[in-house]
C-alpha positions in Angstrom: -41.7 1.9 -88.3 -43.8 0.4 -85.8 -43.4 2.0 -81.7 -40.8 0.3 -79.8 -43.8 -0.7 -77.2 -44.7 -3.6 -79.9 -41.6 -4.4 -80.5 -40.9 -5.1 -76.8 -44.3 -6.7 -76.3 -42.9 -8.6 -79.6 -40.2 -9.6 -78.3 -41.4 -10.7 -74.5 -44.3 -12.5 -75.8 -41.6 -15.3 -77.4 -38.6 -15.3 -75.0 -42.0 -16.2 -72.3 -42.5 -19.1 -74.8 -39.2 -20.2 -75.3 -38.9 -20.0 -71.2 -42.2 -22.4 -70.7 -40.8 -24.9 -73.2 -37.8 -25.2 -71.0 -39.3 -25.1 -67.3 -41.5 -28.8 -68.4 -41.2 -31.0 -65.6 -40.1 -34.6 -67.2 -40.6 -37.9 -65.4 -37.2 -39.3 -64.5 -36.9 -43.5 -64.0 -36.7 -43.9 -60.4 -33.4 -46.0 -60.0 -33.5 -47.8 -56.0 -29.8 -48.9 -55.8 -28.0 -49.0 -52.2 -24.9 -47.7 -51.2 -22.3 -49.9 -50.7 -22.5 -50.8 -46.9 -18.7 -52.7 -47.2 -16.4 -48.7 -47.8 -18.8 -46.9 -45.0 -18.1 -49.8 -41.8 -14.6 -49.6 -43.2 -14.6 -45.6 -43.2 -17.0 -45.5 -39.0 -14.3 -48.8 -38.0 -10.8 -46.5 -39.0 -12.6 -43.5 -36.7 -13.4 -45.2 -33.9 -10.0 -46.7 -34.0 -8.2 -44.0 -34.3 -10.4 -42.5 -31.6 -9.7 -44.9 -29.5 -5.6 -44.9 -29.9 -5.3 -41.1 -29.8 -6.7 -41.2 -26.3 -4.9 -43.8 -25.6 -1.8 -41.7 -26.4 -3.5 -38.8 -24.6 -3.5 -40.3 -21.3 0.2 -41.7 -21.5 0.6 -38.3 -22.0 -1.2 -36.8 -19.1 0.3 -40.0 -16.6 4.2 -39.0 -18.4 3.1 -35.7 -17.2 1.9 -36.1 -14.1 5.1 -38.6 -12.9 7.2 -35.5 -13.8 5.6 -33.1 -12.3 5.0 -35.1 -8.9 9.4 -35.3 -9.7 9.0 -31.9 -9.9 7.5 -31.1 -6.9 9.4 -33.2 -5.1 12.7 -31.6 -6.0 11.8 -28.4 -5.7 10.0 -29.4 -1.5 14.1 -30.8 -1.2 15.2 -27.4 -2.1 13.1 -25.2 -0.7 14.0 -27.6 3.0 17.7 -27.1 1.5 17.3 -23.4 0.7 15.7 -23.1 5.0 18.8 -25.1 6.2 21.1 -22.6 4.7 19.6 -19.6 6.0 19.9 -21.1 9.1 23.5 -21.8 9.6 23.7 -18.3 7.7 22.0 -16.9 10.5 23.6 -19.2 13.6 27.4 -17.8 11.3 26.4 -14.1 11.3 25.4 -13.9 15.6 27.6 -10.5 16.8 28.1 -13.3 20.4 29.8 -15.7 18.5 31.3 -13.7 16.7 32.8 -12.3 19.4 33.2 -15.2 21.3 35.4 -16.0 17.9 37.1 -12.9 18.2 38.1 -13.5 21.9 39.5 -16.7 21.2 41.8 -15.6 18.6 42.8 -12.7 21.6 40.8 -10.0 19.9 40.2 -6.7 22.6 38.0 -4.0 22.1 40.0 -1.3 22.5 38.6 1.7 25.3 39.7 4.1 23.3 39.5 4.0 19.4 40.7 6.6 17.7 39.6 7.4 13.6 41.0 8.6 10.2 39.6 10.9 8.4 39.5 10.9 4.7 42.1 13.6 5.0 44.7 11.8 6.7 43.9 13.6 10.0 43.7 11.0 13.0 40.9 12.0 15.6 41.6 10.8 19.2 44.0 9.6 20.9 45.1 6.2 19.9 45.8 3.4 22.4 46.4 0.2 22.6 44.4 -2.6 23.8 45.4 -4.9 26.4 43.8 -7.6 27.6 42.6 -6.2 30.8 40.3 -4.2 28.1 37.9 -6.8 27.6 34.4 -6.8 27.5 32.9 -9.6 29.2 31.1 -11.5 26.2 28.5 -14.2 28.5 27.0 -12.5 31.2 28.0 -12.6 34.8 26.0 -16.3 36.5 23.5 -14.7 39.2 24.8 -14.3 42.9 23.2 -16.3 45.1 21.2 -14.6 48.2 23.3 -15.3 51.9 20.2 -17.0 53.1 20.2 -20.0 50.1 23.8 -20.3 51.0 24.0 -22.2 54.6 28.1 -22.3 56.2 29.4 -25.7 55.5 30.0 -27.2 58.8 32.6 -30.5 58.4 32.7 -33.2 61.5 35.7 -35.0 61.3 35.1 -38.4 62.7 37.7 -40.3 64.6 38.9 -43.4 62.9 38.6 -47.1 64.4 41.9 -49.3 64.2 40.8 -52.7 62.4 41.4 -54.5 65.7 38.6 -53.2 67.8 
């Protein structure tokens, strides 16, 4: 029997020879064929046309969104103005002076000594009906003028002459 090293060497030389035979380069004939230009030009034209149409659609949608945004901003401003007007009207309606004037015009007066009811049903204080004399002045009185600013009024009567004289 031969040794394993000799068998290995013989196999390597056989494999090496086969690899060398397969690795030899051969010359391939040159074929100078040009790629057709029409499909390439059509492809580039279609891509360019699709890009232009896409840009037009994108620009149109942006303009529509801009118009919608402007319309909504105007509506929001109008609603903000309306809200401010309603707040001012509500403040006028809540004014204590206005409420007191309306209550007074209805004949309501504040009682001089109010009585209070407790939750158990007892009355604290002596209830007394309010009268028009108990009325509280809502608007201040006009300031009194000093005597120096109020001169005495002197009335001079001139006798009338008859028309024929």
